Residue, then its C-alpha position, 0 to 999 in steps of 0.5 A: m397244750s391246751a389251756l385248761k392244761d397250762k391252768i391245770l399246770e400252773t395251779a398245781t405249781d403254784l400250790f405245790h410250791t406254797r402248800g408242798i406237793n405232799s401236802t396239795g391233794v388232786d381235790t385241792i388243785v382242781a378245786v384252785a383250778g376251776t376244773t373236775k378230776m375227771t379233767l386232770y386226769k384226761y391230761f395226767a394219768s396220777k398225780e405223780d404224772l402231773i408232778l413229773e409235768v410240773l418239775k419239767k416245766s418249772q425246770l425248763d422255763f428257768q432254764t430258758w430264762l437264764n440261757d436267754k440272760l446269759n445269750s443275751t449280754s455277752k459271746k464271751p465264755n468267760d462273761k457268761i461263766q461271770q455272769l451266771f451268779d449275777y442272774v441266779e441272784e437277779w431270780v432269787n430277789s425277783p418276785a416271781f421266785i418261788g424256789v427250785g423244784f427239784i429241790k423241794a421235791s427231793a424233800e418230799f421224796p426222799n427214797e431214790e427209786n421214786p420216779i420223782h426223786q430220780l428227776s429231781s436228781q437229774q434235774s440237779r445233775e443236768f444244771r451242774q451240767f449246764i455249769s460245767k459246760l460254761a466252764r468248759d466254754a470258758s478255758i477252766k482246766d477243772a471245770d467239773g470241779l467248778a461246777l461241782q463247787l458253784s450247783l453246791l453254792f446255788e443249791g444251797a443258797v436257793q434253800a436257805e432263800q426258800m425258807k427266809r427270804g431275804s436271808g443274804a445267802i443268795k449274796y455271800a453266794k454269789k462272792a462265793a462263786k466269783i472268788l471260785i471262778d476267779g481262782a479257776i479261770k488263773s489256774 
């Protein structure tokens, strides 16, 4: 990827998270990135394509970070599922936390036929499947049920922390996740 394309993606990511996707026009993106519309459209056919690319990159970056954290501390499946919310809490409390793109994008593009909404929905499902795999690896019988419960905690806590940093939502979501995980392991 070219340095200029990276700069446009980085700028768009920051602006979409701080100002909103629909509130951020292409003119603003190119002005802040220090480039031109022609250059932006060289890399992205439309604003929609740019939004989709931002969502893909943001989710990939988060998932890669989370995988690296989980894989660096333990190889035991039970430990990984137990540590999941430790790392989510670390991420939410980091200065770099700007929220979850798929949550914000689905709110701004509520029409289920919209490609941005469809990608947001897909990313939410994929994260839930990731949790389900952690649960299956830990020999949890109702892995999909636990994954749904944990993803609801994750999305709710992240949304609350996006609205008000330091709300305590992630701390209580982590406590609830521990109860759910411990109960699922014992079943």
